[in-house]
Gaussian input, Z-matrix of N, CA and C with variables (Angstrom, degrees):
# hf/3-21g

backbone

0 1
 N
 C     1     B1
 C     2     B2     1     A1
 N     3     B3     2     A2     1     D1
 C     4     B4     3     A3     2     D2
 C     5     B5     4     A4     3     D3
 N     6     B6     5     A5     4     D4
 C     7     B7     6     A6     5     D5
 C     8     B8     7     A7     6     D6
 N     9     B9     8     A8     7     D7
 C    10    B10     9     A9     8     D8
 C    11    B11    10    A10     9     D9
 N    12    B12    11    A11    10    D10
 C    13    B13    12    A12    11    D11
 C    14    B14    13    A13    12    D12
 N    15    B15    14    A14    13    D13
 C    16    B16    15    A15    14    D14
 C    17    B17    16    A16    15    D15
 N    18    B18    17    A17    16    D16
 C    19    B19    18    A18    17    D17
 C    20    B20    19    A19    18    D18
 N    21    B21    20    A20    19    D19
 C    22    B22    21    A21    20    D20
 C    23    B23    22    A22    21    D21
 N    24    B24    23    A23    22    D22
 C    25    B25    24    A24    23    D23
 C    26    B26    25    A25    24    D24
 N    27    B27    26    A26    25    D25
 C    28    B28    27    A27    26    D26
 C    29    B29    28    A28    27    D27
 N    30    B30    29    A29    28    D28
 C    31    B31    30    A30    29    D29
 C    32    B32    31    A31    30    D30
 N    33    B33    32    A32    31    D31
 C    34    B34    33    A33    32    D32
 C    35    B35    34    A34    33    D33
 N    36    B36    35    A35    34    D34
 C    37    B37    36    A36    35    D35
 C    38    B38    37    A37    36    D36
 N    39    B39    38    A38    37    D37
 C    40    B40    39    A39    38    D38
 C    41    B41    40    A40    39    D39
 N    42    B42    41    A41    40    D40
 C    43    B43    42    A42    41    D41
 C    44    B44    43    A43    42    D42
 N    45    B45    44    A44    43    D43
 C    46    B46    45    A45    44    D44
 C    47    B47    46    A46    45    D45
 N    48    B48    47    A47    46    D46
 C    49    B49    48    A48    47    D47
 C    50    B50    49    A49    48    D48
 N    51    B51    50    A50    49    D49
 C    52    B52    51    A51    50    D50
 C    53    B53    52    A52    51    D51
 N    54    B54    53    A53    52    D52
 C    55    B55    54    A54    53    D53
 C    56    B56    55    A55    54    D54
 N    57    B57    56    A56    55    D55
 C    58    B58    57    A57    56    D56
 C    59    B59    58    A58    57    D57
 N    60    B60    59    A59    58    D58
 C    61    B61    60    A60    59    D59
 C    62    B62    61    A61    60    D60
 N    63    B63    62    A62    61    D61
 C    64    B64    63    A63    62    D62
 C    65    B65    64    A64    63    D63
 N    66    B66    65    A65    64    D64
 C    67    B67    66    A66    65    D65
 C    68    B68    67    A67    66    D66
 N    69    B69    68    A68    67    D67
 C    70    B70    69    A69    68    D68
 C    71    B71    70    A70    69    D69
 N    72    B72    71    A71    70    D70
 C    73    B73    72    A72    71    D71
 C    74    B74    73    A73    72    D72
 N    75    B75    74    A74    73    D73
 C    76    B76    75    A75    74    D74
 C    77    B77    76    A76    75    D75
 N    78    B78    77    A77    76    D76
 C    79    B79    78    A78    77    D77
 C    80    B80    79    A79    78    D78
 N    81    B81    80    A80    79    D79
 C    82    B82    81    A81    80    D80
 C    83    B83    82    A82    81    D81
 N    84    B84    83    A83    82    D82
 C    85    B85    84    A84    83    D83
 C    86    B86    85    A85    84    D84
 N    87    B87    86    A86    85    D85
 C    88    B88    87    A87    86    D86
 C    89    B89    88    A88    87    D87
 N    90    B90    89    A89    88    D88
 C    91    B91    90    A90    89    D89
 C    92    B92    91    A91    90    D90
 N    93    B93    92    A92    91    D91
 C    94    B94    93    A93    92    D92
 C    95    B95    94    A94    93    D93
 N    96    B96    95    A95    94    D94
 C    97    B97    96    A96    95    D95
 C    98    B98    97    A97    96    D96
 N    99    B99    98    A98    97    D97
 C   100   B100    99    A99    98    D98
 C   101   B101   100   A100    99    D99
 N   102   B102   101   A101   100   D100
 C   103   B103   102   A102   101   D101
 C   104   B104   103   A103   102   D102
 N   105   B105   104   A104   103   D103
 C   106   B106   105   A105   104   D104
 C   107   B107   106   A106   105   D105
 N   108   B108   107   A107   106   D106
 C   109   B109   108   A108   107   D107
 C   110   B110   109   A109   108   D108
 N   111   B111   110   A110   109   D109
 C   112   B112   111   A111   110   D110
 C   113   B113   112   A112   111   D111
 N   114   B114   113   A113   112   D112
 C   115   B115   114   A114   113   D113
 C   116   B116   115   A115   114   D114
 N   117   B117   116   A116   115   D115
 C   118   B118   117   A117   116   D116
 C   119   B119   118   A118   117   D117
 N   120   B120   119   A119   118   D118
 C   121   B121   120   A120   119   D119
 C   122   B122   121   A121   120   D120
 N   123   B123   122   A122   121   D121
 C   124   B124   123   A123   122   D122
 C   125   B125   124   A124   123   D123
 N   126   B126   125   A125   124   D124
 C   127   B127   126   A126   125   D125
 C   128   B128   127   A127   126   D126
 N   129   B129   128   A128   127   D127
 C   130   B130   129   A129   128   D128
 C   131   B131   130   A130   129   D129
 N   132   B132   131   A131   130   D130
 C   133   B133   132   A132   131   D131
 C   134   B134   133   A133   132   D132
 N   135   B135   134   A134   133   D133
 C   136   B136   135   A135   134   D134
 C   137   B137   136   A136   135   D135
 N   138   B138   137   A137   136   D136
 C   139   B139   138   A138   137   D137
 C   140   B140   139   A139   138   D138
 N   141   B141   140   A140   139   D139
 C   142   B142   141   A141   140   D140
 C   143   B143   142   A142   141   D141
 N   144   B144   143   A143   142   D142
 C   145   B145   144   A144   143   D143
 C   146   B146   145   A145   144   D144
 N   147   B147   146   A146   145   D145
 C   148   B148   147   A147   146   D146
 C   149   B149   148   A148   147   D147
 N   150   B150   149   A149   148   D148
 C   151   B151   150   A150   149   D149
 C   152   B152   151   A151   150   D150
 N   153   B153   152   A152   151   D151
 C   154   B154   153   A153   152   D152
 C   155   B155   154   A154   153   D153
 N   156   B156   155   A155   154   D154
 C   157   B157   156   A156   155   D155
 C   158   B158   157   A157   156   D156
 N   159   B159   158   A158   157   D157
 C   160   B160   159   A159   158   D158
 C   161   B161   160   A160   159   D159
 N   162   B162   161   A161   160   D160
 C   163   B163   162   A162   161   D161
 C   164   B164   163   A163   162   D162
 N   165   B165   164   A164   163   D163
 C   166   B166   165   A165   164   D164
 C   167   B167   166   A166   165   D165
 N   168   B168   167   A167   166   D166
 C   169   B169   168   A168   167   D167
 C   170   B170   169   A169   168   D168
 N   171   B171   170   A170   169   D169
 C   172   B172   171   A171   170   D170
 C   173   B173   172   A172   171   D171
 N   174   B174   173   A173   172   D172
 C   175   B175   174   A174   173   D173
 C   176   B176   175   A175   174   D174
 N   177   B177   176   A176   175   D175
 C   178   B178   177   A177   176   D176
 C   179   B179   178   A178   177   D177
 N   180   B180   179   A179   178   D178
 C   181   B181   180   A180   179   D179
 C   182   B182   181   A181   180   D180
 N   183   B183   182   A182   181   D181
 C   184   B184   183   A183   182   D182
 C   185   B185   184   A184   183   D183
 N   186   B186   185   A185   184   D184
 C   187   B187   186   A186   185   D185
 C   188   B188   187   A187   186   D186
 N   189   B189   188   A188   187   D187
 C   190   B190   189   A189   188   D188
 C   191   B191   190   A190   189   D189
 N   192   B192   191   A191   190   D190
 C   193   B193   192   A192   191   D191
 C   194   B194   193   A193   192   D192
 N   195   B195   194   A194   193   D193
 C   196   B196   195   A195   194   D194
 C   197   B197   196   A196   195   D195
 N   198   B198   197   A197   196   D196
 C   199   B199   198   A198   197   D197
 C   200   B200   199   A199   198   D198
 N   201   B201   200   A200   199   D199
 C   202   B202   201   A201   200   D200
 C   203   B203   202   A202   201   D201
 N   204   B204   203   A203   202   D202
 C   205   B205   204   A204   203   D203
 C   206   B206   205   A205   204   D204
 N   207   B207   206   A206   205   D205
 C   208   B208   207   A207   206   D206
 C   209   B209   208   A208   207   D207
 N   210   B210   209   A209   208   D208
 C   211   B211   210   A210   209   D209
 C   212   B212   211   A211   210   D210
 N   213   B213   212   A212   211   D211
 C   214   B214   213   A213   212   D212
 C   215   B215   214   A214   213   D213
 N   216   B216   215   A215   214   D214
 C   217   B217   216   A216   215   D215
 C   218   B218   217   A217   216   D216
 N   219   B219   218   A218   217   D217
 C   220   B220   219   A219   218   D218
 C   221   B221   220   A220   219   D219
 N   222   B222   221   A221   220   D220
 C   223   B223   222   A222   221   D221
 C   224   B224   223   A223   222   D222
 N   225   B225   224   A224   223   D223
 C   226   B226   225   A225   224   D224
 C   227   B227   226   A226   225   D225
 N   228   B228   227   A227   226   D226
 C   229   B229   228   A228   227   D227
 C   230   B230   229   A229   228   D228
 N   231   B231   230   A230   229   D229
 C   232   B232   231   A231   230   D230
 C   233   B233   232   A232   231   D231
 N   234   B234   233   A233   232   D232
 C   235   B235   234   A234   233   D233
 C   236   B236   235   A235   234   D234
 N   237   B237   236   A236   235   D235
 C   238   B238   237   A237   236   D236
 C   239   B239   238   A238   237   D237
 N   240   B240   239   A239   238   D238
 C   241   B241   240   A240   239   D239
 C   242   B242   241   A241   240   D240
 N   243   B243   242   A242   241   D241
 C   244   B244   243   A243   242   D242
 C   245   B245   244   A244   243   D243
 N   246   B246   245   A245   244   D244
 C   247   B247   246   A246   245   D245
 C   248   B248   247   A247   246   D246
 N   249   B249   248   A248   247   D247
 C   250   B250   249   A249   248   D248
 C   251   B251   250   A250   249   D249
 N   252   B252   251   A251   250   D250
 C   253   B253   252   A252   251   D251
 C   254   B254   253   A253   252   D252
 N   255   B255   254   A254   253   D253
 C   256   B256   255   A255   254   D254
 C   257   B257   256   A256   255   D255
 N   258   B258   257   A257   256   D256
 C   259   B259   258   A258   257   D257
 C   260   B260   259   A259   258   D258
 N   261   B261   260   A260   259   D259
 C   262   B262   261   A261   260   D260
 C   263   B263   262   A262   261   D261

   B1=1.4407
   B2=1.5210
   B3=1.2982
   B4=1.4548
   B5=1.5179
   B6=1.3036
   B7=1.4658
   B8=1.5133
   B9=1.2555
   B10=1.4592
   B11=1.5217
   B12=1.3072
   B13=1.4482
   B14=1.5283
   B15=1.2843
   B16=1.4526
   B17=1.5216
   B18=1.2834
   B19=1.4565
   B20=1.5186
   B21=1.2892
   B22=1.4554
   B23=1.5183
   B24=1.2627
   B25=1.4713
   B26=1.5266
   B27=1.3150
   B28=1.4567
   B29=1.5127
   B30=1.3071
   B31=1.4600
   B32=1.5198
   B33=1.2933
   B34=1.4572
   B35=1.5038
   B36=1.2884
   B37=1.4630
   B38=1.5162
   B39=1.3091
   B40=1.4651
   B41=1.5174
   B42=1.2978
   B43=1.4586
   B44=1.5152
   B45=1.2835
   B46=1.4551
   B47=1.5294
   B48=1.3113
   B49=1.4600
   B50=1.5280
   B51=1.3069
   B52=1.4657
   B53=1.5182
   B54=1.3041
   B55=1.4618
   B56=1.5229
   B57=1.3291
   B58=1.4593
   B59=1.5186
   B60=1.3078
   B61=1.4535
   B62=1.5288
   B63=1.2963
   B64=1.4584
   B65=1.5259
   B66=1.3106
   B67=1.4556
   B68=1.5142
   B69=1.3087
   B70=1.4606
   B71=1.5182
   B72=1.3121
   B73=1.4626
   B74=1.5264
   B75=1.3349
   B76=1.4568
   B77=1.5270
   B78=1.3116
   B79=1.4672
   B80=1.5313
   B81=1.3310
   B82=1.4679
   B83=1.5212
   B84=1.3238
   B85=1.4549
   B86=1.5065
   B87=1.3209
   B88=1.4641
   B89=1.5278
   B90=1.3304
   B91=1.4548
   B92=1.5283
   B93=1.3156
   B94=1.4529
   B95=1.5226
   B96=1.3215
   B97=1.4604
   B98=1.5159
   B99=1.3324
   B100=1.4621
   B101=1.5240
   B102=1.3249
   B103=1.4618
   B104=1.5194
   B105=1.3261
   B106=1.4633
   B107=1.5284
   B108=1.3131
   B109=1.4681
   B110=1.5282
   B111=1.3263
   B112=1.4644
   B113=1.5251
   B114=1.3318
   B115=1.4604
   B116=1.5250
   B117=1.3218
   B118=1.4690
   B119=1.5254
   B120=1.3313
   B121=1.4625
   B122=1.5287
   B123=1.3340
   B124=1.4546
   B125=1.5227
   B126=1.3132
   B127=1.4669
   B128=1.5219
   B129=1.3024
   B130=1.4575
   B131=1.5185
   B132=1.3229
   B133=1.4606
   B134=1.5240
   B135=1.3320
   B136=1.4638
   B137=1.5189
   B138=1.3201
   B139=1.4684
   B140=1.5291
   B141=1.3384
   B142=1.4636
   B143=1.5095
   B144=1.3161
   B145=1.4572
   B146=1.5253
   B147=1.3089
   B148=1.4695
   B149=1.5221
   B150=1.3279
   B151=1.4666
   B152=1.5293
   B153=1.3282
   B154=1.4697
   B155=1.5291
   B156=1.3274
   B157=1.4627
   B158=1.5251
   B159=1.3373
   B160=1.4727
   B161=1.5244
   B162=1.3291
   B163=1.4591
   B164=1.5220
   B165=1.3321
   B166=1.4672
   B167=1.5300
   B168=1.3373
   B169=1.4663
   B170=1.5252
   B171=1.3228
   B172=1.4600
   B173=1.5184
   B174=1.3229
   B175=1.4675
   B176=1.5249
   B177=1.3381
   B178=1.4601
   B179=1.5323
   B180=1.3336
   B181=1.4630
   B182=1.5287
   B183=1.3312
   B184=1.4687
   B185=1.5274
   B186=1.3346
   B187=1.4716
   B188=1.5192
   B189=1.3283
   B190=1.4688
   B191=1.5210
   B192=1.3280
   B193=1.4690
   B194=1.5260
   B195=1.3107
   B196=1.4682
   B197=1.5271
   B198=1.3352
   B199=1.4620
   B200=1.5247
   B201=1.3254
   B202=1.4625
   B203=1.5283
   B204=1.3088
   B205=1.4739
   B206=1.5265
   B207=1.3360
   B208=1.4563
   B209=1.5250
   B210=1.3284
   B211=1.4679
   B212=1.5293
   B213=1.3278
   B214=1.4697
   B215=1.5221
   B216=1.3216
   B217=1.4642
   B218=1.5292
   B219=1.3283
   B220=1.4657
   B221=1.5227
   B222=1.3213
   B223=1.4564
   B224=1.5195
   B225=1.3352
   B226=1.4626
   B227=1.5252
   B228=1.3085
   B229=1.4545
   B230=1.5039
   B231=1.3185
   B232=1.4683
   B233=1.5232
   B234=1.3321
   B235=1.4540
   B236=1.5204
   B237=1.3191
   B238=1.4532
   B239=1.5154
   B240=1.3176
   B241=1.4689
   B242=1.5137
   B243=1.3333
   B244=1.4640
   B245=1.5285
   B246=1.3271
   B247=1.4579
   B248=1.5193
   B249=1.3219
   B250=1.4639
   B251=1.5165
   B252=1.3322
   B253=1.4599
   B254=1.5090
   B255=1.3174
   B256=1.4549
   B257=1.5138
   B258=1.3169
   B259=1.4676
   B260=1.5160
   B261=1.2910
   B262=1.4635
   B263=1.4496
   A1=108.47
   A2=115.06
   A3=119.37
   A4=109.11
   A5=114.44
   A6=118.89
   A7=108.64
   A8=114.79
   A9=119.53
   A10=108.49
   A11=114.24
   A12=118.12
   A13=108.50
   A14=113.60
   A15=117.50
   A16=108.94
   A17=114.95
   A18=119.73
   A19=108.26
   A20=114.39
   A21=119.03
   A22=108.81
   A23=114.92
   A24=119.79
   A25=109.42
   A26=115.02
   A27=119.61
   A28=109.33
   A29=114.55
   A30=118.95
   A31=109.41
   A32=115.96
   A33=120.54
   A34=114.39
   A35=118.31
   A36=120.43
   A37=112.26
   A38=116.26
   A39=120.32
   A40=111.93
   A41=114.98
   A42=120.67
   A43=108.58
   A44=115.79
   A45=120.51
   A46=107.70
   A47=116.27
   A48=120.95
   A49=112.35
   A50=117.27
   A51=119.03
   A52=111.83
   A53=116.85
   A54=120.14
   A55=112.42
   A56=117.61
   A57=120.09
   A58=110.09
   A59=115.27
   A60=120.43
   A61=109.16
   A62=115.45
   A63=120.24
   A64=108.45
   A65=116.21
   A66=120.67
   A67=109.34
   A68=116.04
   A69=121.29
   A70=109.38
   A71=115.87
   A72=121.83
   A73=109.51
   A74=115.96
   A75=119.21
   A76=109.67
   A77=117.48
   A78=121.95
   A79=112.92
   A80=117.85
   A81=120.99
   A82=112.54
   A83=117.30
   A84=120.86
   A85=114.62
   A86=118.16
   A87=122.00
   A88=109.07
   A89=116.74
   A90=120.17
   A91=110.92
   A92=115.55
   A93=121.44
   A94=108.98
   A95=116.24
   A96=121.27
   A97=113.81
   A98=117.62
   A99=120.47
   A100=110.35
   A101=115.35
   A102=119.48
   A103=111.14
   A104=117.08
   A105=120.66
   A106=110.75
   A107=117.25
   A108=120.96
   A109=110.48
   A110=117.62
   A111=120.98
   A112=110.54
   A113=116.19
   A114=120.17
   A115=110.16
   A116=117.14
   A117=120.88
   A118=110.50
   A119=116.95
   A120=121.15
   A121=111.09
   A122=116.68
   A123=120.33
   A124=111.69
   A125=116.68
   A126=120.85
   A127=111.43
   A128=118.16
   A129=120.94
   A130=113.59
   A131=115.81
   A132=120.45
   A133=113.01
   A134=117.82
   A135=120.96
   A136=109.07
   A137=117.58
   A138=120.09
   A139=111.92
   A140=115.80
   A141=122.87
   A142=109.10
   A143=115.78
   A144=119.89
   A145=108.87
   A146=114.42
   A147=119.93
   A148=110.32
   A149=117.08
   A150=121.62
   A151=111.35
   A152=117.21
   A153=120.95
   A154=110.87
   A155=116.61
   A156=121.22
   A157=110.35
   A158=116.94
   A159=121.05
   A160=109.96
   A161=116.95
   A162=121.21
   A163=111.09
   A164=117.01
   A165=121.60
   A166=112.94
   A167=116.76
   A168=120.24
   A169=113.54
   A170=117.39
   A171=120.45
   A172=113.02
   A173=116.80
   A174=121.78
   A175=110.37
   A176=117.81
   A177=121.09
   A178=111.51
   A179=115.28
   A180=121.14
   A181=111.64
   A182=117.58
   A183=120.55
   A184=110.81
   A185=117.14
   A186=120.69
   A187=111.04
   A188=116.20
   A189=121.13
   A190=110.10
   A191=116.65
   A192=121.06
   A193=110.93
   A194=117.02
   A195=120.92
   A196=110.94
   A197=116.66
   A198=119.04
   A199=111.15
   A200=117.90
   A201=120.17
   A202=111.03
   A203=116.74
   A204=119.99
   A205=110.60
   A206=116.92
   A207=121.13
   A208=110.76
   A209=116.74
   A210=121.70
   A211=110.30
   A212=116.80
   A213=120.86
   A214=110.56
   A215=118.02
   A216=121.68
   A217=112.00
   A218=117.55
   A219=121.73
   A220=112.70
   A221=117.33
   A222=120.79
   A223=114.23
   A224=117.05
   A225=120.38
   A226=112.05
   A227=116.92
   A228=120.81
   A229=110.41
   A230=114.72
   A231=118.84
   A232=109.67
   A233=114.30
   A234=121.32
   A235=107.74
   A236=115.51
   A237=121.68
   A238=106.68
   A239=117.11
   A240=120.24
   A241=109.44
   A242=116.25
   A243=121.68
   A244=111.88
   A245=117.34
   A246=121.51
   A247=111.78
   A248=114.66
   A249=121.87
   A250=107.85
   A251=116.55
   A252=120.96
   A253=109.79
   A254=115.33
   A255=121.40
   A256=109.71
   A257=116.36
   A258=119.84
   A259=109.37
   A260=114.66
   A261=117.51
   A262=116.19
   D1=124.98
   D2=179.27
   D3=-110.26
   D4=146.20
   D5=177.30
   D6=-116.56
   D7=140.54
   D8=177.44
   D9=-108.91
   D10=133.43
   D11=176.57
   D12=-85.12
   D13=130.51
   D14=178.02
   D15=-105.60
   D16=140.78
   D17=178.59
   D18=-86.13
   D19=131.47
   D20=177.36
   D21=-108.94
   D22=145.45
   D23=179.76
   D24=-71.67
   D25=140.69
   D26=176.50
   D27=-77.28
   D28=146.76
   D29=178.49
   D30=-68.39
   D31=146.11
   D32=176.59
   D33=92.49
   D34=-8.27
   D35=177.40
   D36=77.55
   D37=-173.65
   D38=-177.34
   D39=-69.98
   D40=149.25
   D41=178.23
   D42=-81.67
   D43=122.65
   D44=-179.82
   D45=-126.48
   D46=116.54
   D47=-176.87
   D48=-61.73
   D49=-32.16
   D50=-178.85
   D51=-75.24
   D52=-17.85
   D53=-178.73
   D54=-84.76
   D55=-9.76
   D56=179.92
   D57=-64.44
   D58=139.54
   D59=-179.77
   D60=-75.14
   D61=128.47
   D62=178.27
   D63=-84.43
   D64=129.78
   D65=-179.73
   D66=-109.20
   D67=139.05
   D68=178.39
   D69=-75.30
   D70=145.24
   D71=179.45
   D72=-124.95
   D73=151.54
   D74=175.28
   D75=-87.21
   D76=-173.21
   D77=-175.27
   D78=-63.19
   D79=-25.83
   D80=-178.96
   D81=-95.56
   D82=-0.29
   D83=178.06
   D84=94.25
   D85=5.82
   D86=178.45
   D87=-85.89
   D88=142.64
   D89=-179.48
   D90=-65.52
   D91=136.19
   D92=178.70
   D93=-63.60
   D94=136.11
   D95=-179.89
   D96=96.89
   D97=-5.99
   D98=179.54
   D99=-90.38
   D100=168.05
   D101=177.40
   D102=-63.16
   D103=-36.84
   D104=179.56
   D105=-63.28
   D106=-41.58
   D107=178.93
   D108=-66.24
   D109=-35.14
   D110=177.88
   D111=-65.61
   D112=-39.88
   D113=177.91
   D114=-66.19
   D115=-42.89
   D116=178.40
   D117=-59.87
   D118=-43.65
   D119=-179.11
   D120=-65.50
   D121=-38.61
   D122=-179.63
   D123=-72.05
   D124=-30.34
   D125=-176.35
   D126=-68.77
   D127=-55.68
   D128=177.57
   D129=65.38
   D130=-167.82
   D131=-175.54
   D132=-95.02
   D133=-6.26
   D134=176.47
   D135=-95.41
   D136=141.17
   D137=-178.57
   D138=-59.80
   D139=133.25
   D140=175.90
   D141=-136.04
   D142=145.81
   D143=176.51
   D144=-79.70
   D145=164.83
   D146=177.65
   D147=-58.77
   D148=-40.59
   D149=-179.81
   D150=-62.78
   D151=-37.72
   D152=177.49
   D153=-62.50
   D154=-43.30
   D155=-179.23
   D156=-67.11
   D157=-39.48
   D158=177.18
   D159=-61.23
   D160=-43.63
   D161=179.60
   D162=-64.80
   D163=-43.37
   D164=-178.45
   D165=-66.07
   D166=-38.35
   D167=-174.60
   D168=-94.86
   D169=-27.59
   D170=-175.86
   D171=76.88
   D172=13.88
   D173=179.93
   D174=-90.81
   D175=160.32
   D176=178.12
   D177=-62.28
   D178=144.38
   D179=-177.78
   D180=-59.34
   D181=-37.35
   D182=-179.32
   D183=-63.97
   D184=-39.31
   D185=179.30
   D186=-67.18
   D187=-42.62
   D188=179.15
   D189=-64.42
   D190=-44.94
   D191=-179.57
   D192=-60.36
   D193=-44.68
   D194=-179.82
   D195=-62.52
   D196=-42.18
   D197=-179.22
   D198=-69.67
   D199=-38.49
   D200=178.37
   D201=-62.90
   D202=-38.48
   D203=176.49
   D204=-65.03
   D205=-38.49
   D206=177.42
   D207=-63.51
   D208=-43.22
   D209=179.74
   D210=-58.63
   D211=-45.15
   D212=179.96
   D213=-68.78
   D214=-42.69
   D215=-178.26
   D216=-63.32
   D217=-35.50
   D218=179.55
   D219=-81.76
   D220=-5.91
   D221=178.24
   D222=83.66
   D223=14.07
   D224=179.67
   D225=-85.45
   D226=-15.05
   D227=-177.77
   D228=-151.92
   D229=-178.96
   D230=178.90
   D231=-141.57
   D232=157.39
   D233=178.61
   D234=-105.29
   D235=128.82
   D236=179.15
   D237=-122.60
   D238=99.92
   D239=-175.34
   D240=64.45
   D241=-118.90
   D242=178.17
   D243=-96.51
   D244=0.78
   D245=-175.79
   D246=-105.82
   D247=157.89
   D248=177.64
   D249=-125.48
   D250=150.26
   D251=173.14
   D252=-152.05
   D253=150.35
   D254=176.85
   D255=-77.04
   D256=146.46
   D257=175.38
   D258=-77.22
   D259=147.25
   D260=174.78
   D261=125.01

């Protein structure tokens, strides 16, 4: 008894690099329209406290705090006392 292997088509069709959807990014590399991009836009180049950013964006304080720490860790911004600001 012999068995023949049949090729099955992969779901989604062929991979085409030109067909990939291009997504817009902000200055820090976050996708436009995301919570991270909203925090970046609210932060700006003037120092703001975490509470100011929470008020401006309407996002949870824990989410804002985590993103602000990421911004500082990646070198995109700096912490001045209780305030944060983007470099540039």
